[in-house]
C-alpha positions as CSV (number, residue, x, y, z in Angstrom):
1,M,81.8,33.8,-55.3
2,L,79.1,33.3,-52.7
3,K,79.1,30.1,-51.0
4,T,75.9,28.2,-50.7
5,I,74.4,27.7,-47.4
6,K,73.6,24.0,-46.7
7,Y,71.2,24.4,-43.7
8,P,69.3,27.7,-44.0
9,F,66.7,26.5,-41.6
10,L,68.8,26.0,-38.5
11,I,70.3,29.6,-39.2
12,I,66.5,30.9,-39.1
13,L,65.6,28.8,-36.2
14,S,68.9,29.9,-34.1
15,T,67.9,33.6,-35.0
16,S,64.4,33.3,-33.9
17,L,65.5,32.1,-30.6
18,L,67.3,35.3,-30.0
19,L,64.5,37.6,-31.2
20,P,62.6,39.4,-28.5
21,G,59.0,38.7,-27.9
22,C,59.2,35.6,-29.9
23,D,57.7,32.7,-27.7
24,L,58.3,29.5,-29.9
25,E,57.1,27.2,-27.3
26,N,53.7,28.9,-27.0
27,N,53.5,29.1,-30.8
28,V,54.3,25.6,-31.3
29,N,51.4,24.8,-28.7
30,Q,48.9,27.0,-30.3
31,T,49.8,25.3,-33.6
32,T,49.6,21.8,-32.3
33,N,46.9,22.3,-29.8
34,P,44.2,24.8,-31.0
35,P,42.4,26.5,-28.1
36,E,39.0,24.5,-27.1
37,E,35.8,26.3,-27.5
38,E,34.0,27.2,-24.6
39,T,31.0,25.1,-23.9
40,I,28.0,26.9,-22.2
41,T,25.6,24.7,-20.4
42,E,22.1,26.3,-20.0
43,T,20.9,25.9,-16.5
44,P,17.4,24.7,-16.4
45,N,14.8,27.2,-15.2
46,T,13.4,25.3,-12.0
47,S,10.5,27.9,-11.8
48,E,9.0,26.6,-15.0
49,T,9.8,22.9,-14.6
50,P,7.1,21.0,-12.5
51,L,8.5,19.1,-9.4
52,L,7.7,15.5,-9.5
53,V,6.1,14.3,-6.2
54,D,6.8,10.8,-4.8
55,N,3.5,9.2,-4.4
56,S,4.9,5.7,-3.8
57,Q,4.3,6.1,0.0
58,L,1.4,7.4,2.0
59,N,2.3,8.7,5.6
60,L,-0.4,10.0,7.9
61,Q,-0.5,10.6,11.5
62,T,-3.6,12.0,13.4
63,S,-4.4,12.8,17.0
64,G,-8.0,12.0,18.4
65,Q,-10.0,9.3,20.4
66,G,-10.5,5.7,20.1
67,I,-10.6,2.6,22.2
68,F,-8.4,-0.6,22.1
69,E,-9.7,-3.7,23.5
70,L,-7.5,-6.8,24.3
71,E,-9.2,-10.3,25.4
72,N,-9.0,-10.3,29.4
73,R,-7.8,-7.0,29.7
74,E,-9.4,-3.6,30.3
75,A,-10.0,-1.3,27.6
76,V,-7.5,1.5,26.9
77,E,-8.3,4.8,25.3
78,I,-6.3,5.5,21.9
79,T,-5.0,9.0,21.8
80,A,-3.4,9.0,18.1
81,V,-2.7,6.8,15.3
82,S,-0.2,6.6,12.4
83,F,-0.4,4.9,9.0
84,T,2.2,4.2,6.6
85,M,1.9,2.4,3.2
86,A,5.0,1.4,1.2
87,D,5.2,1.2,-2.5
88,D,5.1,-2.8,-2.3
89,N,1.7,-2.5,-1.0
90,T,2.6,-3.3,2.8
91,S,1.8,-1.0,5.6
92,E,2.5,-0.3,9.2
93,I,0.2,1.1,11.8
94,I,1.1,2.4,15.4
95,I,-1.4,3.4,17.7
96,T,-0.7,5.4,20.8
97,L,-2.6,4.7,24.0
98,A,-3.5,7.0,26.8
99,D,-0.9,5.2,29.1
100,N,1.9,6.1,26.8
101,R,2.3,2.6,25.2
102,T,2.4,2.1,21.4
103,M,0.9,-0.8,19.5
104,E,2.4,-1.7,16.2
105,F,0.7,-3.8,13.4
106,A,1.9,-4.8,10.1
107,G,0.4,-6.2,7.0
108,E,-0.6,-6.4,3.3
109,T,-2.9,-3.7,1.9
110,Q,-5.5,-3.2,-0.8
111,Q,-7.2,0.0,-1.7
112,D,-10.8,0.6,-2.4
113,N,-11.7,4.2,-3.3
114,D,-10.9,6.1,0.0
115,S,-10.4,3.1,2.1
116,I,-7.4,1.0,2.7
117,I,-7.8,-2.4,4.1
118,T,-4.9,-4.1,5.9
119,S,-4.7,-7.8,6.2
120,L,-2.5,-8.3,9.3
121,T,0.5,-10.4,9.6
122,N,2.2,-9.4,12.7
123,S,2.5,-7.0,15.5
124,G,6.0,-6.6,16.1
125,M,7.5,-9.7,17.1
126,A,4.2,-11.1,18.1
127,D,1.5,-13.0,15.6
128,A,-1.5,-11.1,14.4
129,E,-4.1,-11.9,12.1
130,G,-7.4,-10.1,11.3
131,Y,-8.3,-7.0,9.2
132,L,-8.0,-3.2,9.9
133,I,-9.7,-0.5,7.5
134,M,-8.4,3.0,7.5
135,Q,-10.4,6.0,5.8
136,Y,-8.6,9.3,5.4
137,Q,-9.4,12.7,3.8
138,D,-6.9,15.6,3.5
139,N,-3.9,13.9,4.9
140,A,-5.8,13.1,8.0
141,I,-7.1,9.7,9.3
142,T,-10.9,10.0,9.7
143,M,-11.5,6.4,10.8
144,L,-9.3,3.2,11.8
145,Q,-11.4,0.2,12.9
146,G,-11.1,-3.7,12.8
147,D,-10.5,-6.5,15.0
148,G,-8.4,-10.0,14.9
149,V,-6.2,-12.0,17.1
150,L,-3.2,-11.0,18.8
151,D,-1.0,-13.7,20.2
152,S,-4.0,-15.8,20.5
153,Q,-6.1,-13.2,22.2
154,A,-8.9,-11.5,20.3
155,F,-8.4,-7.7,20.0
156,S,-10.6,-4.8,18.5
157,I,-9.6,-1.2,17.5
158,S,-11.9,1.6,17.1
159,F,-10.7,5.1,16.2
160,G,-12.4,8.3,14.7
161,E,-15.7,8.3,13.2
162,N,-16.9,6.1,10.3
163,K,-18.2,8.6,7.8
164,Y,-20.8,5.8,6.8
165,A,-22.0,5.0,10.3
166,N,-25.5,6.7,9.9
167,P,-26.5,5.4,6.6
168,Q,-29.7,7.2,6.7
169,E,-27.8,10.8,6.6
170,N,-24.7,10.0,4.4
171,Q,-25.5,7.0,2.3
172,P,-28.6,5.1,0.8
173,S,-29.8,2.6,3.6
174,E,-28.9,-0.4,1.7
175,Y,-25.2,0.6,1.5
176,I,-23.2,-1.4,4.0
177,P,-19.3,-0.5,4.2
178,F,-17.7,-3.2,6.1
179,Y,-18.3,-6.5,7.9
180,Q,-15.7,-8.8,9.6
181,Q,-15.8,-11.7,12.1
182,Q,-13.7,-14.2,13.8
183,G,-14.9,-17.6,13.7
184,R,-14.5,-21.3,12.3
185,G,-14.9,-22.5,8.9
186,I,-13.5,-24.7,6.2
187,F,-12.2,-23.8,2.8
188,T,-12.0,-26.4,0.2
189,L,-10.2,-26.3,-3.2
190,E,-10.1,-29.3,-5.4
191,G,-6.6,-30.7,-5.4
192,R,-5.6,-29.4,-2.0
193,E,-6.2,-30.4,1.7
194,N,-9.0,-28.7,3.3
195,E,-7.8,-25.5,5.4
196,N,-9.5,-24.1,8.4
197,I,-10.9,-20.7,8.3
198,S,-10.1,-18.2,11.3
199,S,-11.8,-14.9,10.1
200,V,-13.5,-13.4,7.1
201,M,-14.0,-9.7,6.0
202,V,-16.3,-8.2,3.5
203,Q,-16.2,-4.7,2.0
204,I,-18.7,-3.1,-0.2
205,N,-18.3,0.3,-1.9
206,E,-20.9,2.8,-3.3
207,E,-21.1,0.9,-6.6
208,N,-21.9,-2.3,-5.0
209,Q,-18.4,-3.8,-5.7
210,A,-17.4,-6.2,-2.9
211,T,-14.2,-7.2,-1.7
212,I,-13.9,-10.4,0.4
213,G,-10.9,-11.5,2.6
214,I,-10.8,-15.2,3.9
215,S,-8.1,-15.7,6.4
216,L,-6.9,-19.3,7.0
217,R,-5.1,-20.5,10.0
218,N,-2.0,-21.4,8.3
219,D,-1.6,-17.4,7.6
220,T,-2.8,-17.7,3.9
221,I,-5.3,-15.1,2.9
222,F,-7.7,-15.7,-0.2
223,N,-9.0,-12.5,-1.6
224,F,-12.0,-12.3,-3.8
225,R,-13.9,-9.5,-5.8
226,G,-17.5,-9.6,-6.9
227,E,-20.7,-7.6,-7.3
228,V,-23.7,-7.5,-5.0
229,S,-26.8,-9.1,-6.7
230,H,-29.2,-8.9,-3.7
231,Q,-29.2,-7.5,-0.3
232,D,-31.9,-7.2,2.3
233,A,-31.9,-6.7,6.2
234,Y,-30.4,-9.9,6.9
235,T,-28.3,-11.3,3.9
236,I,-26.2,-10.3,1.0
237,N,-25.6,-12.3,-2.3
238,I,-22.4,-11.6,-4.0
239,Q,-21.6,-12.9,-7.6
240,L,-17.9,-13.5,-7.5
241,T,-15.7,-12.1,-10.4
242,S,-12.0,-12.5,-9.5
243,S,-9.6,-13.7,-6.9
244,G,-6.4,-11.6,-7.2
245,M,-4.7,-12.3,-10.7
246,A,-6.7,-15.4,-10.9
247,D,-10.3,-16.1,-12.6
248,A,-13.2,-16.6,-10.3
249,E,-16.9,-17.2,-10.6
250,G,-19.5,-18.6,-8.3
251,L,-22.0,-17.1,-5.7
252,L,-21.2,-16.0,-1.9
253,K,-24.2,-15.6,0.7
254,L,-23.6,-13.8,3.8
255,E,-26.0,-13.4,6.8
256,Y,-25.2,-10.6,8.9
257,G,-26.1,-9.5,12.3
258,A,-25.9,-6.6,14.9
259,N,-22.5,-4.3,14.9
260,N,-21.6,-5.5,11.3
261,S,-21.0,-9.0,12.5
262,I,-21.2,-12.1,10.1
263,N,-23.4,-14.9,11.4
264,N,-22.7,-17.2,8.4
265,L,-20.8,-17.0,5.1
266,M,-20.9,-19.7,2.5
267,A,-19.7,-19.6,-1.1
268,N,-19.0,-22.1,-3.9
269,G,-17.8,-21.8,-7.6
270,K,-14.5,-22.1,-9.3
271,L,-11.1,-20.6,-8.8
272,D,-9.0,-20.8,-12.0
273,G,-11.2,-23.5,-13.0
274,Q,-10.8,-25.6,-9.9
275,P,-14.0,-26.1,-7.6
276,F,-14.1,-24.6,-4.3
277,L,-16.3,-24.4,-1.4
278,I,-16.4,-21.9,1.5
279,N,-18.5,-22.6,4.9
280,F,-17.9,-20.1,7.8
281,S,-19.9,-19.3,11.1
282,K,-18.9,-17.3,14.0
């Protein structure tokens, strides 16, 4: 009479351990952990993918000739200039002089076609105010000019050639690119105390669109935009349209003289609904 085996599984398991070529551990692992599928990641074809160029900064450096003048000192020749503009609309301008000195200026920028206007805020650790206008083409600085006050002393910079210098050859005779002047004046805005003006700047492009900068002695700068409504050999009238992000309206009258100087500048109108008045002379 056959005896019933009570635990057949144990016998089979024990036998399997003795069988050659039987890898129980591997079999169990294969059952409980199936092999992962191989993942193939396609490498993008960089030859067909356009590269993005970072245009958030402008870096220019040009050798050439120019003149740097500082009050009570002899004029010094400029041999090179560099211009760097960051994406926060600030700029750094470095001029290299023939005596191997360098002068550094910094300020806030605004661009008008191929010209960049910098409202100066400082020169290294020294105070500086005024305007520098830079024109460039094909990654080269074609012109840098302007003037202002450096540590209470007047200065001027003239480098390269202004492509608008001879309007008879390059532009209509009525086109005037850039005016600036140090002087005295009063800026009045309703609800605020009167402020003293130290310098003014006017830039006009080919479409008769004007940019006006009013620098106050407390280092505040008011910028206006407008359209030229009249121009003759001595005066320019500008209808104001805006001031930065604010609304502006009114009339600005400019009387100019030799070498793009400003003899008088007067304006009145409304700035964000508040009446204002500008009266300036050199």
